KOLSE-397977 format. One line per 3 residues: number of its first residue (from 1); for each residue x, y, z of N, C-alpha, C, O. Coordinates in steps of 0.05 Angstrom, whole numbers, plus 5000, padded with zeros to 4 digits. Example, Ala and Ser with C-alpha at 12.3 -4.5 7.8 and 13.67 -1.06 7.14 Angstrom:
// residues 2
1) 5264,4886,5156,5246,4910,5156,5264,4934,5156,5285,4934,5169  5257,4955,5142,5273,4979,5143,5258,5001,5157,5268,5023,5161
This chain:
// residues 147
1) 2550,0772,1635,2550,0764,1663,2523,0771,1676,2510,0790,1668  2516,0756,1695,2490,0759,1708,2490,0785,1725,2509,0791,1739  2468,0799,1723,2464,0823,1739,2448,0815,1764,2425,0809,1763
4) 2462,0815,1787,2450,0805,1812,2426,0822,1820,2406,0812,1830  2428,0849,1817,2406,0866,1825,2381,0860,1808,2359,0860,1818  2385,0857,1782,2363,0850,1764,2351,0823,1771,2326,0820,1772
7) 2368,0804,1777,2359,0777,1784,2342,0779,1810,2320,0766,1811  2351,0793,1830,2336,0795,1855,2309,0810,1851,2289,0803,1863  2309,0830,1834,2284,0845,1828,2264,0826,1814,2241,0827,1820
10) 2274,0811,1795,2256,0792,1781,2245,0771,1800,2221,0766,1799  2262,0760,1817,2252,0740,1836,2233,0752,1856,2213,0739,1863  2238,0777,1865,2220,0790,1883,2192,0792,1871,2172,0789,1885
13) 2190,0797,1846,2165,0799,1832,2153,0771,1827,2129,0767,1831  2169,0752,1819,2159,0725,1811,2155,0707,1835,2141,0686,1833  2166,0713,1858,2162,0696,1882,2134,0699,1893,2125,0682,1909
16) 2120,0720,1886,2093,0724,1896,2074,0703,1885,2074,0697,1861  2058,0691,1903,2040,0670,1894,2013,0681,1885,2002,0671,1866  2004,0702,1898,1979,0714,1889,1954,0699,1897,1956,0680,1913
19) 1931,0707,1886,1906,0695,1894,1896,0673,1874,1879,0657,1881  1907,0673,1851,1899,0652,1831,1918,0628,1834,1938,0626,1820  1911,0611,1852,1928,0588,1859,1932,0569,1836,1953,0556,1834
22) 1912,0566,1819,1915,0548,1796,1936,0558,1777,1952,0542,1767  1937,0584,1772,1958,0596,1755,1985,0594,1769,2005,0589,1755  1986,0598,1795,2011,0596,1809,2023,0568,1807,2047,0564,1804
25) 2005,0548,1808,2014,0520,1805,2025,0515,1777,2046,0501,1774  2011,0525,1757,2021,0521,1729,2047,0536,1724,2062,0528,1706  2052,0557,1739,2076,0573,1735,2101,0560,1745,2123,0567,1736
28) 2099,0541,1763,2122,0529,1776,2142,0517,1756,2166,0523,1758  2134,0500,1737,2153,0489,1718,2167,0511,1701,2191,0509,1695  2152,0532,1694,2163,0553,1678,2185,0568,1694,2207,0573,1684
31) 2179,0574,1719,2198,0588,1736,2222,0570,1741,2245,0579,1742  2217,0544,1746,2239,0526,1750,2258,0525,1726,2282,0526,1729  2247,0523,1702,2263,0523,1678,2279,0548,1675,2303,0547,1668
34) 2267,0571,1680,2280,0596,1678,2304,0598,1697,2326,0605,1689  2299,0592,1722,2320,0595,1742,2341,0573,1741,2364,0577,1748  2333,0550,1731,2353,0528,1726,2372,0536,1704,2396,0532,1706
37) 2361,0549,1683,2378,0558,1661,2398,0579,1672,2422,0579,1665  2388,0598,1688,2406,0619,1699,2426,0607,1718,2449,0615,1718  2418,0588,1734,2435,0575,1753,2458,0560,1739,2481,0562,1747
40) 2451,0545,1719,2471,0531,1703,2490,0550,1690,2515,0545,1690  2480,0571,1678,2497,0590,1665,2516,0604,1685,2539,0608,1679  2506,0610,1708,2522,0622,1729,2544,0603,1738,2567,0612,1743
43) 2538,0578,1741,2558,0558,1749,2580,0556,1728,2604,0554,1734  2573,0557,1702,2593,0556,1681,2610,0581,1681,2634,0579,1679  2598,0604,1684,2613,0629,1686,2632,0629,1710,2654,0638,1707
46) 2622,0619,1732,2639,0617,1756,2663,0599,1751,2686,0606,1758  2658,0576,1740,2680,0557,1734,2701,0570,1715,2725,0567,1720  2691,0583,1694,2710,0596,1676,2725,0618,1690,2749,0621,1685
49) 2712,0634,1707,2726,0656,1721,2747,0644,1740,2768,0656,1744  2740,0622,1753,2759,0609,1772,2784,0599,1757,2807,0602,1766  2780,0587,1733,2802,0578,1717,2819,0601,1707,2844,0599,1708
52) 2807,0622,1698,2821,0646,1689,2837,0658,1712,2859,0668,1709  2825,0658,1736,2838,0669,1760,2863,0653,1766,2884,0665,1773  2862,0627,1764,2885,0610,1770,2908,0615,1750,2931,0617,1758
55) 2901,0619,1725,2921,0625,1705,2933,0652,1710,2958,0656,1708  2917,0672,1718,2927,0698,1724,2946,0697,1748,2967,0709,1748  2939,0681,1769,2956,0678,1792,2983,0666,1784,3004,0675,1794
58) 2983,0646,1767,3008,0634,1758,3025,0654,1743,3049,0656,1747  3012,0669,1724,3027,0689,1709,3038,0711,1726,3060,0721,1722  3022,0720,1746,3031,0741,1764,3054,0730,1781,3073,0745,1787
61) 3053,0705,1790,3075,0694,1805,3100,0694,1789,3121,0702,1798  3098,0685,1764,3122,0685,1746,3132,0713,1743,3157,0718,1743  3114,0732,1740,3122,0760,1736,3136,0771,1761,3157,0783,1759
64) 3124,0766,1784,3137,0776,1809,3163,0762,1815,3181,0774,1827  3166,0737,1806,3191,0722,1810,3212,0729,1789,3235,0720,1791  3205,0745,1769,3224,0752,1747,3228,0729,1728,3249,0728,1714
67) 3209,0711,1726,3211,0687,1709,3193,0689,1684,3193,0670,1668  3179,0711,1681,3161,0714,1658,3177,0725,1634,3193,0743,1637  3172,0713,1611,3188,0722,1587,3180,0750,1579,3159,0760,1585
70) 3199,0763,1565,3195,0790,1556,3170,0791,1537,3155,0811,1538  3167,0771,1521,3144,0770,1502,3118,0769,1518,3098,0783,1510  3117,0753,1539,3092,0751,1555,3087,0777,1570,3064,0786,1572
73) 3108,0790,1580,3105,0815,1594,3093,0836,1575,3076,0852,1582  3104,0836,1550,3094,0855,1530,3064,0848,1523,3048,0866,1520  3059,0822,1521,3031,0813,1514,3011,0823,1535,2990,0832,1529
76) 3019,0820,1561,3001,0828,1583,3002,0858,1588,2986,0869,1603  3021,0871,1576,3025,0900,1579,3031,0907,1609,3021,0927,1619  3048,0891,1621,3057,0895,1648,3085,0908,1647,3098,0907,1626
79) 3093,0921,1668,3119,0934,1669,3141,0912,1672,3135,0890,1681  3165,0919,1664,3187,0900,1666,3197,0896,1695,3209,0876,1702  3191,0916,1712,3199,0914,1740,3174,0916,1757,3164,0938,1762
82) 3164,0893,1767,3139,0894,1783,3142,0909,1810,3122,0917,1821  3167,0912,1819,3171,0925,1845,3181,0954,1842,3187,0966,1863  3183,0963,1818,3191,0991,1813,3217,0998,1827,3219,1019,1840
85) 3237,0980,1826,3263,0985,1837,3267,0979,1867,3289,0980,1877  3245,0971,1880,3247,0964,1909,3259,0936,1912,3255,0919,1896  3273,0932,1934,3282,0906,1942,3261,0894,1961,3255,0906,1981
88) 3251,0871,1954,3229,0859,1968,3238,0833,1982,3252,0817,1971  3230,0830,2007,3235,0806,2022,3214,0785,2014,3192,0792,2007  3222,0760,2015,3204,0738,2007,3178,0739,2024,3157,0733,2014
91) 3181,0746,2049,3158,0747,2067,3138,0769,2061,3115,0769,2070  3147,0788,2045,3130,0811,2038,3115,0807,2011,3099,0824,2003  3120,0785,1998,3108,0780,1972,3077,0780,1973,3064,0789,1954
94) 3066,0770,1995,3037,0768,1997,3024,0796,1994,3002,0799,1983  3037,0816,2005,3027,0843,2003,3024,0852,1974,3005,0867,1967  3043,0844,1958,3042,0852,1930,3020,0836,1915,3007,0847,1898
97) 3018,0810,1921,2996,0794,1909,2969,0806,1916,2952,0809,1899  2965,0811,1942,2939,0820,1952,2932,0848,1941,2908,0854,1938  2952,0864,1936,2946,0892,1927,2947,0895,1896,2943,0917,1886
100) 2953,0873,1882,2954,0875,1853,2926,0880,1841,2907,0866,1848  2924,0900,1825,2898,0908,1814,2885,0886,1797,2861,0882,1799  2901,0872,1781,2890,0851,1764,2880,0828,1781,2858,0817,1775
103) 2895,0820,1801,2886,0798,1818,2861,0806,1834,2843,0790,1837  2861,0831,1844,2837,0840,1858,2812,0840,1840,2791,0832,1849  2815,0849,1815,2792,0849,1797,2782,0821,1791,2758,0816,1790
106) 2801,0803,1787,2794,0775,1781,2780,0762,1806,2761,0748,1803  2791,0767,1829,2780,0757,1854,2752,0768,1859,2734,0753,1868  2748,0793,1853,2722,0806,1856,2701,0793,1837,2679,0788,1845
109) 2710,0787,1813,2692,0774,1794,2684,0746,1804,2661,0739,1803  2703,0731,1814,2698,0704,1824,2679,0706,1848,2660,0690,1849  2684,0724,1866,2666,0727,1889,2638,0735,1881,2618,0725,1892
112) 2635,0753,1862,2609,0762,1852,2594,0738,1840,2570,0734,1846  2608,0722,1824,2595,0699,1811,2587,0678,1832,2567,0665,1829  2603,0675,1853,2596,0656,1874,2570,0665,1888,2553,0649,1894
115) 2568,0692,1892,2544,0703,1904,2519,0698,1886,2498,0691,1896  2523,0701,1860,2501,0695,1841,2493,0666,1842,2469,0660,1842  2512,0648,1842,2506,0619,1843,2491,0613,1869,2472,0598,1869
118) 2501,0624,1892,2487,0619,1918,2459,0629,1918,2441,0617,1928  2455,0653,1906,2428,0665,1905,2410,0648,1888,2387,0642,1895  2419,0639,1865,2403,0622,1847,2397,0595,1860,2376,0584,1856
121) 2416,0585,1875,2411,0559,1889,2389,0563,1910,2372,0545,1913  2389,0585,1923,2368,0591,1943,2341,0594,1929,2321,0584,1939  2340,0607,1906,2316,0610,1891,2306,0582,1882,2282,0576,1884
124) 2324,0566,1873,2316,0539,1864,2305,0523,1888,2285,0508,1885  2317,0526,1911,2306,0512,1935,2278,0522,1942,2261,0506,1949  2273,0548,1939,2247,0559,1944,2226,0548,1924,2204,0542,1931
127) 2235,0545,1899,2217,0534,1878,2209,0505,1884,2187,0496,1877  2228,0490,1896,2222,0462,1903,2198,0461,1923,2182,0441,1922  2195,0481,1940,2174,0481,1960,2150,0497,1952,2131,0498,1968
130) 2150,0509,1929,2128,0526,1921,2101,0512,1921,2081,0523,1930  2101,0487,1910,2075,0472,1910,2065,0467,1938,2041,0468,1942  2083,0463,1957,2074,0458,1984,2063,0484,1996,2043,0484,2011
133) 2075,0507,1990,2065,0533,1999,2037,0537,1988,2019,0547,2002  2033,0531,1962,2007,0535,1950,1986,0516,1964,1964,0525,1969  1994,0492,1969,1976,0473,1983,1969,0483,2011,1946,0481,2019
136) 1988,0495,2024,1983,0506,2051,1963,0529,2049,1945,0532,2066  1966,0546,2029,1947,0568,2025,1919,0558,2020,1900,0568,2031  1917,0537,2003,1891,0525,1996,1878,0514,2022,1854,0518,2026
139) 1893,0500,2038,1882,0489,2062,1873,0511,2082,1853,0509,2095  1889,0533,2083,1881,0555,2100,1855,0568,2090,1838,0575,2106  1853,0572,2064,1829,0584,2053,1805,0567,2058,1783,0577,2063
142) 1808,0540,2055,1787,0521,2061,1779,0523,2090,1755,0523,2097  1798,0525,2108,1793,0527,2136,1778,0553,2143,1759,0553,2158  1787,0575,2131,1774,0601,2135,1745,0601,2126,1728,0613,2138
145) 1740,0587,2104,1712,0587,2093,1694,0566,2107,1671,0563,2100  1706,0553,2127,1689,0534,2142,1689,0506,2131,1674,0489,2139  1707,0500,2111,1707,0474,2098,1726,0455,2108,1727,0432,2099
């Protein structure tokens, strides 16, 4: 899984254009390829996590409804009584779904991967404009030198 802190640290370093504008221009395709690869991988990971989350929600629903087979309960290593002897009203089921540790962990993973995808999309957008930023710097340097 993508480490968001590492990704942000790398981008903070690589987003710098520096004074060698010719090298910065040559660097654009390399950076684009790198971040496109990460962006695509993050999208695939997100899609897989979303699908796994949906399956988990279905299995948890079956478990909470008492419709999950004994074999599946054993396979998931869940208890046979999800409510631990309590009588639950239908309107209170949301509280159990929202507080379920497995669902929370899966939801947290999906949210984290969404954040990674959004961050990489923003980086890709910045890379699209990098050549324009370099051109603006060149024009400013020409202007400063009287040209």
